[in-house]
C-alpha positions in Angstrom: -4.7 31.5 -45.7 -3.7 29.4 -48.7 -0.2 29.3 -50.1 3.4 28.3 -49.5 5.5 29.7 -46.7 9.2 29.1 -47.4 11.1 29.0 -44.1 14.8 28.6 -43.3 14.8 25.6 -41.1 17.2 26.0 -38.1 19.4 23.2 -36.7 17.9 21.3 -33.8 14.3 21.2 -35.2 12.6 18.4 -37.2 10.4 19.2 -40.2 7.5 18.2 -38.0 8.6 20.6 -35.3 8.5 23.4 -37.8 5.0 22.5 -38.9 3.9 22.4 -35.3 5.4 25.9 -34.6 3.8 27.4 -37.8 0.4 26.0 -36.7 0.8 27.8 -33.4 2.1 31.0 -34.9 -0.6 31.3 -37.5 -3.3 29.7 -35.5 -4.3 27.3 -38.3 -4.6 23.6 -38.6 -4.0 22.9 -42.3 -0.2 23.1 -42.4 2.2 20.6 -43.9 5.8 20.3 -45.0 7.2 19.3 -48.3 10.0 16.8 -47.4 11.8 15.8 -44.3 15.0 17.5 -43.3 17.1 15.9 -40.5 17.3 17.9 -37.3 20.9 18.8 -37.7 20.3 20.1 -41.3 19.5 23.7 -42.0 18.0 25.2 -45.1 15.0 25.7 -47.4 11.8 24.1 -46.2 8.6 25.2 -48.0 5.6 24.9 -45.7 2.1 24.4 -47.3 -0.8 26.4 -45.8 -4.5 25.7 -46.3 -5.4 24.5 -49.8 -1.7 24.3 -50.7 -1.5 21.2 -48.5 -3.1 19.4 -51.4 0.0 19.9 -53.5 2.6 18.9 -51.0 3.3 15.6 -52.7 4.0 17.4 -56.0 6.5 19.7 -54.2 8.2 16.7 -52.6 8.8 15.3 -56.1 10.8 18.4 -57.3 14.6 18.5 -57.3 16.7 19.7 -54.4 20.1 21.4 -54.0 22.5 21.1 -51.1 25.9 22.1 -49.9 27.5 19.4 -47.7 30.8 18.6 -46.1 32.4 15.1 -46.2 34.9 13.8 -43.6 36.9 10.9 -45.1 38.6 8.7 -42.5 35.7 7.2 -40.5 32.1 6.2 -40.9 29.2 6.4 -38.4 26.0 4.5 -37.5 23.9 7.4 -38.8 26.2 8.4 -41.7 26.5 11.9 -40.2 28.4 13.5 -37.4 25.7 12.5 -34.8 26.4 8.8 -34.9 28.9 6.5 -33.3 32.0 5.4 -35.2 31.6 2.2 -37.1 34.9 2.0 -39.0 38.0 4.0 -39.2 41.0 4.2 -41.6 43.5 6.9 -41.4 44.2 8.9 -44.6 48.0 8.7 -44.8 48.4 9.7 -48.4 46.9 13.0 -49.6 43.7 12.7 -51.6 44.0 14.9 -54.7 41.4 17.2 -56.3 41.6 15.1 -59.5 40.7 11.9 -57.5 37.7 13.6 -55.9 36.5 15.1 -59.3 36.8 11.6 -60.9 34.6 10.2 -58.1 32.1 13.0 -58.6 32.0 12.1 -62.3 31.3 8.5 -61.5 28.4 9.4 -59.2 26.8 11.9 -61.7 23.6 10.5 -63.3 21.3 7.8 -62.1 22.7 5.9 -59.1 21.4 3.3 -56.6 21.3 4.2 -53.0 20.4 2.1 -49.9 18.7 4.4 -47.3 20.6 4.6 -43.9 19.1 2.7 -41.0 18.6 6.0 -39.2 16.1 7.4 -41.7 12.3 7.8 -42.0 11.9 5.2 -44.8 9.2 2.7 -43.9 9.6 -1.0 -43.9 6.6 -3.1 -43.0 4.8 -0.1 -41.6 7.7 1.1 -39.3 10.3 3.7 -39.9 13.9 2.4 -40.2 15.1 4.6 -37.3 12.6 2.8 -35.1 14.2 -0.5 -35.9 17.6 1.0 -35.5 16.9 2.4 -32.0 15.6 -1.1 -31.0 18.8 -2.6 -32.3 17.0 -4.6 -35.1 18.6 -4.8 -38.5 16.2 -5.1 -41.4 16.6 -5.4 -45.1 16.5 -1.9 -46.6 14.9 -1.2 -50.1 17.4 0.3 -52.5 16.2 3.1 -54.7 17.3 4.8 -57.9 18.0 8.5 -57.7 19.4 11.1 -60.0 22.5 13.2 -59.3 22.2 16.0 -61.8 25.3 17.9 -60.8 28.0 17.7 -58.2 30.8 20.2 -57.7 33.8 20.5 -55.3 33.4 23.8 -53.4 36.4 23.9 -51.1 40.0 22.9 -50.8 40.8 19.4 -49.5 42.1 19.8 -46.0 44.0 17.1 -44.0 43.9 16.8 -40.2 44.7 13.9 -37.8 44.3 11.2 -40.4 41.2 12.7 -42.0 40.5 14.5 -45.3 37.7 17.1 -45.3 36.1 18.9 -48.2 32.8 20.5 -49.2 30.6 19.9 -52.2 27.4 21.2 -53.8 24.9 18.8 -55.4 21.7 19.1 -57.4 19.6 16.0 -57.2 16.2 14.3 -57.5 13.8 13.7 -54.7 14.6 10.8 -52.4 18.4 11.3 -52.5 20.2 10.8 -49.2 23.2 13.2 -49.1 24.5 11.3 -46.0 24.6 8.2 -48.1 26.2 10.1 -51.0 29.0 11.2 -48.6 29.5 7.5 -47.7 29.6 6.5 -51.3 32.2 9.2 -52.1 34.4 7.8 -49.3 34.0 4.2 -50.6 35.0 5.2 -54.1 38.1 6.9 -52.6 38.9 3.7 -50.7 37.9 5.0 -47.2 35.1 5.0 -44.7 33.4 8.5 -44.6 30.4 10.4 -43.3 28.7 13.7 -43.8 29.6 16.3 -41.2 27.5 19.3 -42.3 24.6 19.8 -44.6 22.5 22.8 -45.8 19.6 22.6 -48.3 19.9 25.6 -50.6 16.9 25.0 -52.8 13.7 22.9 -53.0 11.9 23.1 -56.3 11.6 26.7 -57.3 12.3 28.0 -53.7 15.8 29.3 -53.0 17.6 30.4 -49.9 16.9 34.1 -50.7 13.1 33.3 -50.7 13.1 32.0 -47.2 12.1 33.6 -43.8 13.5 32.7 -40.4 11.1 32.2 -37.5 12.3 35.6 -36.1 11.4 37.3 -39.4 8.0 35.6 -39.4 7.2 36.8 -35.9 8.0 40.3 -36.9 5.7 40.1 -39.9 2.9 38.6 -37.8 3.2 41.5 -35.3 2.9 44.0 -38.1 0.0 42.1 -39.7 2.0 41.6 -42.8 2.4 37.8 -42.9 1.0 37.7 -46.4 4.3 39.2 -47.6 5.9 35.8 -46.8 3.4 33.6 -48.5 3.8 32.5 -52.1 0.8 31.5 -54.1 0.2 27.7 -54.3 0.6 28.0 -58.1 4.3 28.4 -57.6 4.5 24.9 -56.0 3.2 23.2 -59.1 4.9 25.5 -61.7 7.0 22.6 -62.9 3.9 20.8 -64.2 2.3 21.8 -67.6 -0.1 24.7 -67.1 -3.2 24.9 -69.3 -5.5 27.9 -69.5 -9.2 27.0 -69.6 -12.5 28.8 -70.5 -15.2 30.0 -68.1 -17.4 27.1 -69.2 -14.8 24.4 -68.7 -13.7 26.0 -65.4 -17.2 25.4 -63.9 -17.0 21.7 -64.7 -13.4 21.5 -63.4 -14.4 23.0 -60.0 -17.0 20.2 -59.7 -14.4 17.5 -60.5 -16.0 16.5 -63.8 -14.4 14.0 -66.3 -13.8 16.1 -69.5 -13.5 15.3 -73.1 -10.0 15.8 -74.4 -11.4 18.0 -77.2 -12.6 20.6 -74.6 -9.1 21.2 -73.2 -5.7 21.6 -75.1 -3.8 18.3 -75.0 -3.0 17.1 -71.5 0.2 15.0 -71.4 0.5 13.1 -68.2 -0.5 15.4 -65.2 -1.3 19.0 -66.0 -2.6 22.0 -64.0 -5.8 23.6 -65.3 -5.7 27.4 -64.8 -8.5 30.0 -64.9 -8.0 33.7 -64.3 -4.5 32.9 -62.9 -5.8 30.4 -60.4 -4.9 26.7 -60.4 -8.3 24.9 -60.2 -7.3 21.3 -60.5 -4.7 18.8 -61.6 -5.9 16.5 -64.4 -4.5 13.5 -66.2 -5.5 11.2 -69.1 -8.3 8.8 -68.2 -6.8 5.3 -67.6 -9.6 3.5 -69.5 -11.2 6.1 -71.7 -8.6 7.5 -74.1 -10.8 10.4 -75.3 -11.3 11.8 -71.8 -9.2 13.3 -69.0 -10.0 13.0 -65.3 -9.2 15.0 -62.1 -6.4 13.9 -59.8 -6.9 16.7 -57.4 -9.4 19.6 -57.3 -7.6 22.5 -55.7 -10.3 25.1 -55.7 -14.1 24.5 -56.0 -15.4 28.0 -55.3 
């Protein structure tokens, strides 16, 4: 079975837990996810099956959408509701909608984030959360991410010295929404953390495309699991797609270096398609400008 299985990740499971469960349910080894979701986060998690595992890195590079909730008034060690309180400052004066929208405006575009200590980012071969659990503070690499759009999606409520509101965000890969919640609080002048998060899209996969584990079990029992599996081509639909001839297709299946003249112009990385099937991903040859070379051969039969 080759393709992409979009699941709705439940709270309490890691992305790896979901992969392990799918392996058992489908009785297959080649299964991989397309980007880590924290255990408390629910939402869209495309799972790659069979040959589609070859494109998981390309799916990780696509944009994501989330709906989150910010609590302004105290920050935590994990930047979400599961951590211990680090700093607290009561919200005595009401925060206005205009103030929040101005902060959103300041955070739209390219911004710099420092990943939280409780994250899977690796430093010197170890994940940050491993250092955090051992009580070791290490220097974290900052990264540039893109906030394409951010909207206020609720009223701002006030309770016991805290302000709470929800927001939706469209962003690039590598964006930490927990850290974004902290940044929102900082710009409002308060410590803050993310209290809830749902991923509503990952690349071309939306909430309505997803299946729960219960729904998958029902399809497996009926022998209809194919209904839940999208073709691997959908996972790389954001790359340029180029249709090739029978003659060129044979060379592509064998991973041949090709003359640019045999294929329409390939700009950066492009998918070579034959009879509706993605055969390989090619890019310009680094040292031979008249040629293109394979990055990944997806189908060789």
